[in-house]
N, C-alpha and C positions, 0 to 999 in steps of 0.2 A: 498848567506848566507841569505839576508834578504827574499829572495823567497822562500828560503827551509823553513825558519822559519812561513812563510805565508801559504804554504802548510801545513807543519803541524797544524796549529792554524785553517786551515781549514777543516783539517780531522778530528780534534780534535769536535770542531760544529758539526761535520755531524755525527761522532760516537757517542757523547752525544745526539743527537737527535734519534739514532736507538738506544741507551740504555734506553732513556725515553717513547719511542713507545713501547718499548718490556715490560718495568715493568709496563706502564699504560694496555698494552695486560693482562700481568699475572693478576693483582689486578682486572681488569674485569672479566677475564676468571674463576677465582678461588675463590676470595673472593666476588665480586659483586653478582655474579651469585649462592652461598651460599644463601644470603640476599633473592633473588628473588623467589629462591627455596621453600621459607619459605611461600610463597602468594600463594593463590588459584588459581589465574588466571596465565595462562601462556603467557599471553601479554607483560606484562615487561621481562621474558626470552627473548622473540623472538625481543624487542626494545633493549634490550642491547647485543643481537646478530648482530643485525646490527652496533651498535656501536662501540663495539670491534674488529669488523674488518675494518671501515672507519676509525676512527680518530686518529689512529695511524699513517696512510697514511699521514694525513693532518699533525701531528707533524714531520715527515721524510722532507716532501715537506719543513715545514717551517726553517727544520733544514738548508737542501741544500741551501735555499736561502741567510740565514746568513750566511751560510761558503764562500758561493761565494764572497759576495759582502765585507767578511773581508780580501780579497785579493785584493791588490791594482790593478791588471790588471782588474778585474770585477768592480772593485768600480765604474771606470768610465764609466761603462754602466748600473749603480744602476738604472737609468732614463727610461730603456729600460727592464731590470729583474725585477724590480717591479712592473710593470702593466703585466708583462707576468706570475708572481707568483701570484697575486692578482685574474687574471681570473681564473687562475687554484683554486686555495683555493675557491673563490665564486660557481665556476661550481661543486667541491667536495663538497662543504655545501649544495648545491642544492640538489646533488644526495643524500646525508645522510636525508637529510629531506624530499625529495621523497619517500626513500626507508622506512623511518621512517611512513609515512602516510599512503601508499602502505600497510604495516606491520599491522598497525590500523585498516584500512578498511577490510582488508581481516579476521581479527582476529573477527571483529564483524558481519561481513557477513557469518562466520562460526557456531557462538555462538550465534546468533538470536534464539528464537523459532521457530520452524516448521513451523506453521500454518503463520507467518511471511515471512518465508524463500523464499517461491516459488514468493510471491508478490514484495519482494524487491530486489529480483538478477537483475532484470533488471536495477536498480536505480544506485545500487553500482558502476558500471562499468562508469558508464556514470559519478557520483561524482566524483570518484578517476582520471578521465582523465582530467575534469575541476580543481579541485585544484592541479594536478601535472602541467598543464599550466598555472597555476597564480604563481608558485611557481618559472618556470622557465621564466617567463616576468619580475619578480621582481629581478631576477638575472640577466637577459640581461639588465633593467635599471640601475642595480647597475654598471655592467661592462660599460656601455656606458659611464656612470659618471665618470669611473675612465680613460677613454680614453678620457674624456675631447670630447665627441661627445653631438653633440646639438640634445637634444631629444625633446626637445619641439614640433617641428612641428610633428614629428612621433607620441608621443602621442596625438596629436590635430587631427592628422588622424586616428588615432587606434578610439578615440573618436568618429568621424564622421562617421567613416566606421560602429563602433560599433552600433550606433544608426540606421543605415541604415540596418543592419545584423536583429539587433532586431525589426524593424518593420515589415521587412520582415518575418521574424520567430514568429511571436507575436502569430499567432494563436497554434503554434507548441509548443512554448513555456506556453503558457496558458495550454495546455492539457497535459505538461509534468508535470508542479508543481502541476495540477489536479491529475495526477497519483500518484505522491508521496504524497500527502493529502490523498488519498484515502487509498494508503500502509500504510502509519504510522497512521493515525487517526481510521482505522478500521471500517468505519460505513458499509461495507460490505467485506465480504472473498471469496475468491474462493471457488466454491461449494455452497453458500448458494441460497435458494431459495427466490427471490424478487420480485417484483411490482412497475414498474415506475409510476410517476403521468401520465404518458402519455397513460397508461392503460396496456402496454407492462410486461409480466411477465415469469419470467424462472431461470435456474438455473446460475450462473456467471461461466462461463467457465476460464476467465483469464485477467488478470488486465495489459496493456501494459504500456510502455511509454508514446503513443500520446490516444489509445483507450482501450477501454476495452469490451469483447466478451459475450454476455449472450444467452444461448440456452433455444429457445423457445419449450413446449410444443409439437411442432408440427415438434421439433429436427432440425429445421432452426435456423443458427444462426444471431443474429444482432450486428451490433459492432455500439457501442457508444460513440463520441469524450469523453474523461473523464473530460472534463470543463462541458457539457452539464450533464454529470453524477455526479459530484461534487454539482450542482446546483439542482438538480432534487430533489424531495420528495420523498422517498423511504419507501416501506413497506417491513420489512425484515421479512419476515415467519420463520425463523429460530431463531428468538431471542427474547425474552432470553432462550425461548426454544421452541424445535420444535413441538411438540403437541400444538394443538389450538382447540377452539370450532368452531362448526359447527351450524349456527344458519339457520333455515328454517322456511319460515313463512306459515302455514296451516289456512285455513277457513271451517267452517262446518255452515249448515242452522240454523236457529234460532230454530229450534224446537227441536235440539239436546239437549240429557241429559250430561251439561257441565261436571258433575262428570265421568259419564261414559267415555266421551272422551277423558278425563284427563287419565283415567286408564288403557284405550284401548292403547292409544298413546304410553303410558310409557312403555306399556308391547312391543309393537313393537319394538320401538327404542332400547330397552335392547336386543331385541332378535337381530336386524340387528348389532349392536355392536358386539355383542359376535360373530357372524358370517360372518361379512363383514372384508376381508383384508382391515386394517388399520385404523380401530375402535378401541378406548379406551376401552379394555372389561371392566373394573371394574369402569369404570365411569356410574355414577346415572342420567340419563335422567333426563330434566326439561323440563314442559311447563309450560308459561306464557301468559295470556292472555291480549290482546292487546288495541282493539279497536271493535265498532260495524261499520261491512261494511255496504256496499250497500245491499249486498244479504247474508253475513256470519259474523259470528262471530270469527275476525281474532286471532291468537296465534301463539307465535313463539314455535318450539321444538329446545331446547338446547342440541346438543351432543358435541364430543371430539374426534378428529382423530387425528393421529400420527403425520401425516407431512401435509403440504398445499396441496401437489397433490394427497392426498385421500381422498380430501372432495368431486369431483366429482362422485367416485364410492360408497362411504357411501350415497350422497346424490340420487344417482341414486335408489340403494337397497331400501332405507327410502320409496320414495315415492311410487315403486313398493308394497311394504310391508303395507303400510297406507292405499292404495286403496282396496287392497284385502281383509284386515283386516274390514276398514269400510263399505265395499259390506255387508262382512259376519253378522259385527252387526247391519246393518242397519241404520248405521251414513251416513248422504248426506251430499254431499259437493256441495253446490245451484251452478248453473251458474248466471251469472249478470242479473236482471231484473230490468225494469222500468215499473212503474203503470204510463198510463197518465189518468187523469180524465178531461172529455169534460161535462162540464155544460148544453150544448145546442148546440144538433147536427145540428139545423139549422145553428147556428154561424159560422159551419165548411165551406169554400167557397169549389164550386163544379166546377173544371176546365173542361170543355168543348172542345176538339180538333175543 
């Protein structure tokens, strides 16, 4: 008779846990979802979907545990049942947290701006795996503590092992975090034309977790470790705008009419911009006289091109056009000359073989 009452009591507790889990599921499914639907983001809906499927299972497991230990037959084994159910609950909790973390990371990876998505898609899986590993390590430590296992030697071993691995992977980790910095801070982006302080210039082809690739004008690919790239001084020709100034130094002889030189040069420069691919057609060319050189009066011709890769062609056409027009106008570009004055020819030693 006593056993029958204990069984009925245990079944009642288990039934109550099922009922509570069902009520919670309904509340989350129908009422909480209505609240999350009012928000603009879908992240809370996805997190709620994880909770409404997992939390009721935990409530049922707790109900089973209390139902069993309420019976005198199982009560004597409570010292064994409690650790087992604790391990199950800890693992379930770790699973729920991992699912929520993965949901958040997945949502953000799908909703970040497209210009950053390509650069960051290499890093999200790595961060997800690192966070998941950390969660399961915490769960393992909690389980070991519940089972009264000595974990201090294990933690010490893991610490020493972690330091050894970190030293062995120091360069790779440095490049990884440098690549993450480049992807988040975005001093450069994929597709931009840049010049490094070492002189290399080209288009950024990709930013990986260890290295980045740049395509040179020769169409060769140069691979740069992210740590070197993050510490390098970079000229980004695509920011803040892609169009840029082209400044070319020119020199004319001292006999030249500088007003005429200015007029002719501006006419030629305007014609080159209007008829050369890459020139900014509506830009008004400028010349600025700079200095008296050894054989020429030096000045700068300032034009504007659409992109950095248009500079060589516009410079090429400008040099040809200026030389042709200067020849027609009688404007001389003098060669370097040196005048040597000798006071007395007798002072010059004569070498006899």
